[in-house]
Structure formats: structure tokens, C-alpha cells
C-alpha positions in Angstrom: -0.2 0.1 0.1 2.7 2.5 0.8 4.5 1.7 -2.4 1.5 2.2 -4.4 0.7 5.7 -2.5 4.3 7.0 -3.5 4.8 5.7 -7.2 4.3 8.2 -9.9 1.7 7.9 -12.6 2.9 7.3 -16.2 2.2 10.9 -17.1 4.2 12.3 -14.3 6.9 10.1 -15.0 7.2 11.3 -18.6 7.0 15.0 -17.6 9.6 14.3 -15.2 12.0 12.6 -17.8 11.4 15.5 -20.4 12.1 18.1 -17.8 15.3 16.4 -16.4 16.4 15.6 -19.8 15.6 19.2 -21.0 17.6 20.6 -18.3 20.6 18.3 -18.9 20.4 19.3 -22.5 20.4 23.1 -21.4 23.3 22.6 -19.1 25.5 21.0 -21.9 24.5 23.8 -24.2 25.1 26.4 -21.6 28.6 24.6 -20.9 29.5 25.0 -24.5 28.6 28.7 -24.7 30.6 29.4 -21.6 33.8 27.6 -23.1 34.9 30.8 -24.7 34.9 33.0 -21.7 38.7 34.0 -20.9 40.2 32.1 -17.9 37.4 30.4 -16.2 35.5 29.2 -19.5 37.2 25.8 -19.5 36.2 25.1 -16.0 32.5 26.3 -16.4 32.3 24.1 -19.4 33.6 21.1 -17.6 31.1 21.6 -14.7 28.0 22.4 -16.6 28.9 19.6 -19.3 29.1 17.1 -16.3 26.0 18.4 -14.7 24.0 18.1 -18.0 25.3 14.4 -18.2 24.2 13.8 -14.7 20.7 15.3 -15.2 20.4 13.3 -18.5 21.2 10.0 -16.7 18.8 11.0 -13.8 16.0 11.7 -16.2 15.9 7.9 -17.1 15.2 7.4 -13.4 11.7 8.7 -14.0 11.0 6.1 -16.4 12.4 3.0 -14.8 12.4 4.2 -11.2 15.7 4.6 -9.2 16.2 0.9 -8.1 15.5 -0.6 -11.5 17.8 1.9 -13.2 20.5 1.3 -10.5 20.3 -2.5 -10.9 20.5 -2.2 -14.9 23.5 0.2 -14.6 25.4 -2.4 -12.7 24.5 -5.5 -14.7 27.4 -7.5 -15.9 26.9 -6.5 -19.5 27.3 -2.8 -18.8 29.4 -2.8 -15.6 32.5 -1.7 -17.1 30.8 1.1 -19.2 29.0 2.5 -15.9 32.2 2.3 -14.1 34.1 4.2 -16.7 31.3 6.8 -17.2 30.9 7.4 -13.5 34.7 7.8 -13.1 35.2 10.2 -15.9 32.1 12.2 -14.5 33.9 12.4 -10.9 37.5 12.9 -12.6 36.2 15.9 -14.5 34.6 17.6 -11.6 37.8 16.8 -9.5 40.1 18.4 -12.4 37.8 21.6 -12.6 37.5 22.2 -8.7 40.2 20.3 -6.9 43.3 20.2 -9.0 42.4 23.3 -11.0 43.7 22.0 -14.2 41.7 23.2 -17.2 43.4 20.9 -19.9 42.8 17.9 -17.6 39.3 19.0 -17.4 38.8 19.2 -21.2 40.6 15.8 -21.5 38.1 14.3 -18.8 35.1 16.1 -20.7 36.3 14.3 -24.2 36.4 10.8 -22.2 33.1 11.6 -20.5 31.5 12.1 -24.0 33.0 8.6 -25.2 32.0 7.0 -22.0 28.5 8.2 -22.0 28.2 7.2 -25.8 29.6 3.8 -24.8 27.3 3.5 -21.7 24.1 4.4 -23.9 24.9 2.0 -26.6 25.1 -0.9 -24.1 21.3 -0.5 -23.6 20.8 -1.3 -27.3 20.7 -5.1 -27.9 23.7 -6.3 -29.9 25.1 -2.8 -30.4 28.5 -3.3 -29.0 
């Protein structure tokens, strides 16, 4: 009874997915625009691009639910892709905030792009 009362309806899930995915896309585009700001642009790009990817991943949790999403993320067929993707997300933020290395942040953003692509492809049967 508690599970039924706290679950979202399908329409609400779709709206949440669209809103979260749109925020993710907006953050990524904003990060790309901020890239050209002198001195701090690369760090802002790394941060907004990473936040955009996190929001995009979070958007799928609205469709599947958080626990099912986490279970699917760590299935043996996509375990390596998930670990590489999460590691790239963390390293991008570390290089932007903690190490303050703009070039390293850019490198991790590029790796983040490929890791996200590899992770996304892992959900398509026979794509890898």
C-alpha cells in the first residue's frame, strides 16, 4: 500500500523525464557557450557539461524508477561502461575544482563523452 501511494503515474514520469532531460541538454549547451569565456571558461564548461550528463542519466530514473535503473546500470553486460562513465564524471569535477587543471578537465570531458556514448549503446541489444 505504501509503494502504491508513493509511486508516480506514467504521465508524471514522462513529464519528469522530459524536464530532467531538457535541463541536462540546457546545461550542456550552456557549458558549450561558456567555453569561450577567458580564464574560467574551460572550468565552467567542464562543470556544466558534467551536470548536464548527470541530469540526463537522472532523467531515465523517472521512466524506470531509481532502483531498477541502478540494477540495470550495474548488470554484468554494462558494468565496465558504467564504472568508466561514473569515473569520468568524477574526474572531470575533480580536475575542475580540486586540481584546477583546465586541460585535464577538457580531456576528461572528451573521455566523458565517449564513456556516455559507450554506456548508452550498452542499452541497445547487440550494439556493442
